[in-house]
N, C-alpha and C positions, 0 to 999 in steps of 0.2 A: 915331582912331588913326592915326599916320603909316605909310607904307609900310616906313620903317626899322625902327620898333618891330616891325612884322609879321614882317619878315625876321629880326630878332634872335631872336624866339620860335620860330621854325620850327626843328624838330629837324634836325640835320644828318646825313646818311647817311655812316657811315663809309667811307673810301675803301678799297677791297678792295687786299690786298698783291699787288703784280705780281711774278710769278715771272720772273725774268731769262731770257732766251732764251740758250741756249749760244753762245759765241762760234764763228764759223764756222772759223777756222783752228785753234783748239783742238779743236773737235769732229772735223775732219779728221785729226788726228794720232793715228790708231789705230795705225799701225805703231810709231810712237815708244812709244806706252804699252805695246804688246805686247813690245816689246824690254826695256823696264824691268821688266815683270813677270816674263818668262822669266829676266831676269838675277838678280831676287831670289829665283826660286824654282828650278825645274829645267826643262830641255827635256821638252816632252811633258806638263807638269802644267797649264799655262795653257790653258783651254778656249777656247770662242768668245766672241766680244765680245756682252755682254748688254745694254748700254745706256750712255747719256751723260747726266750730270746736271750742271747749271750751278750752281757754287758761289758765283759772284759775277761781277763784270765781268772778263771774259777769264780766268776761272778754271773748268776743266771737269774733272770726274772721269770716267774710263773704267772700266768694270767688265767682268771677264772671269770665266768660270766657272773653278772650281777642281776639278781631277781628282786631287787628292791623296787617297790612301785614308785614311779616317777624318775627312774635313773635308767631309762631306755638307752641301750648302746654303751653304757658304762662297763668298766671291767675292774675286778679286784687285781692289783699287781703286788705280788709278794717276792722280794728280791732275797735270795740265799747266796752264801758264800762259804769258802772253806780256806784255811791257810794252806801254805805250800807243804807238801809231803804229809798233809793231814787228811784223815778219812772222815772226820767229824764235820757235818755240814751244819752251820749255824745260820740263824735267822738274821737278815740285815734290815729290812723295813717292809711295811705292808701299807699301801695307799689305794685309793679309789680313783681311777684315771678314766677320762672319757676316751671313747673309740671314735672311729671315723664318722659314724652316723649317730653320735651321742646327742641327747636333747640338752642344749646349753642355754644358759641365760643370756640375754642380749649384752653387748659390750657396755660397761659402765660409763655413764656420761655425768660430768659434774653438774651439780644443781644449778649453776649460773648459765648452762647451756641448755638446760631442760626447760627453763622457764619460758612461757608463751604469754602473749597478751591474754589478760583475763585470768591468769592464775592467782594473782595477788588478791586475797579476800581481807575481810575486816579482821583486825588484830594481827595481820601477818606483817613481818618486817623484812625489807629487801635491802641488805647491806650494799654499798657501792664501793668498789675497789678504790684504793687510794690514788693508783695510777690509771683511772678510767680515762680513755681517750676522749670521751664525749664532754669531759670537763676539764676546766682550767681554773686556776686560783682567782678569785675575785678580791675586792677591796674589803678589808675587815677594820682597818684604823690601826692595826698593830705595826705594820710596816710602812715605810714612806712611800707614797703613790708615784707613779711616773711623772716626769716632768710635764708632760703634754696632757696630764688628766685634768679632769674638770675639778678635782679636789686637791690639786698639787699644793705643795707646802708653800710655794712662792704666791699662788693665787689665794691661798688661805690667808697668809699674813696680810696681803693687800686688802682683802675683804674685812679683816679683822681691824685694820687701821681705819678704813672708812666708817666702819660701825662705830668705832670708839671717837671718831670726830663728830658724828652726828648724835649720838647717845651720851657722850662724855662718860663712858664706863670703860673698864678694862675689858680687853678681848678675851673671850672664852674659848678654849680648845675644843670644848664639847660641841660646840656649833657645828664643827667640820663632820662628826659623826651623823649629826641630825640631817645635814645636807646630803651625806652620802646615802642614808637610809631613804630619803625622798628621791633620790636619782636611782634607786634599785641597786646600790653598790655596797650595801651592807652584808652580802652574802660571802661566805667562805669560799665558795666554788660557783663559777657560773658555766653556761654552755660554751663550748669551744667551737670553732669553725666546723670541725668534724661532726660534733653533735648536731649543729644547726642543719648541717647537709642531710644527715641521717633522718632528722625529723621531716625536713622538706621532702625528701624522697618518699617517705612513707605517707605522709598527707597526700602528695600528688598521686600516688598508687591508688589511694581509696576515694579520694575526691578531686580528681584531676580531669583534664580535658581529654584523656583517653577512655574514660568510662563510658558505658552505653548511655547512662543518663544524660551525660554532658553532650553526647554525640546527637541526641534528639532534643535537645534544648533549644528553645527559640532565641535565647540570648545568653550571654555570660553572666557571672557574678559581678563582674566589675562594673556593670550599669545597674546593679539591682539595689533597691533601696533597704533591703534587708541585710545587706552585708556590713558588718562592723569591721573596720580596718584594725589590723595589728600594729603594735609599736615596734620600733627597731628595724633592722635591715629586712625582717620578713614581711614588712608591710607592702613591699613592692610585688610580692607574689601571692600572699594569702591574706585571709580574712576570716571572720566568725559568722556564720549563719545564724539569723534570729527569726527566721520563719517557721512557725511551729508546724505547719503542714508540709514542710520540705522534709525529704530524707536526711538531709544533712543538718537539721535543726540542732544548734549547740556544737557542732564540730567545725573544726578548722578546714576551710575549702580553699582551692586554688582559685585565683581570680579568672581563669580560664574554664572553671567548672560552671555548670548551668543546670537547671532542672525547670519543670513546668510550673513552679511556683514563682517564677521571676515577677517582680513587682509591675513591670512595664510590658509583660508578654500580651496579656488580655485584660484591658481595662474594662470593667463592667460599665455599660452605658446608663446615663441616667433615665429613669422611667419617664415617659412622656406624660404631659399634664392633660387630662381630659378636657374636651371642649365644653362650653356652656349648652346644656340640653335646650332644645327647642321649646318643648313643653315642660315646664318646671312641675314635676309630680312630687317634689321633695317639700314645697311650701305649704303653708296652710292658711286658707283663704279666711278673713275675719268674718264672723257672723254674730250679730249681737242677739242677746237673749230677749231683750225688750225693743220693740220698735220705737223709732223717735216720736215725739208728740206732735209733730207737725205732719205726720203721715196720713191723718185722718182714720187710723185704725185704733185709736184710743180715745176715751171720752175726757173731757176737761175734769178737773178736780171738783167744781163748783156745780157741775151739772147734776140733776136729780135723775134718778133711775126710775123708770116707769115699771109698773107691775107687768111682769111677763106672763102672769096667769099661773104662776107655780106655788104651790103651797109649801 
């Protein structure tokens, strides 16, 4: 094997990156950099000179401490440079940069991600994105509905023909929109399956079978008389509580949820009827004010009264 082949197969050691040394004239221009920092800030705010960093050939950045209240750990950075073969140092830029221990504001979060339940107040508007995954297009009457829809064109024509035979009048297409409104299909967008799943998970976490109240309940909401069933596919799992004494009053609850206010948990017994008293002390005995005439205690009307010796 030749020496050339051996040299080709020998791995080469990567060359270390050389840090350029600061240019001498630029590094000595501390007074120029301080004047630029004080001009950008205010007198007395620029602190001590804290270091020099070479940014490139004949480009140097001077760092000064910042004494501005509220800017702990920040530094004034003044970059100076000079042309090739020139001895005159010129100013490049002056900025205020945070250091390693600087006090920084938290990372900016879009408003749509900052919102939390309860943040929406009276008069506030919450726009919904056009491609919100929780929503999907609904029937508005502008486009033709699907063939299997309850208000499809074929079904609408059939219903209009039947109405025309019964009422002897021309069919009106406006009746389709009225039927769509009654069926709840007149909205531009409706909840998608993803939106329904999110709502179901949220309600199940708040008023579901895993809550402490449901664990200690005597029965579930499925057998409670205060439960108002929902419509649609959520009817199989959720309902509305109508018990004013329940912690879930007016809330959507899972059918597996429960509380102590269950209608059949503890039925109040009917109070017993008291027995008839042996001695009736509540009735009044009749007592005549005048005795009867045949009792001998009164005189007849035609009898003469004798003188009793009273004057």
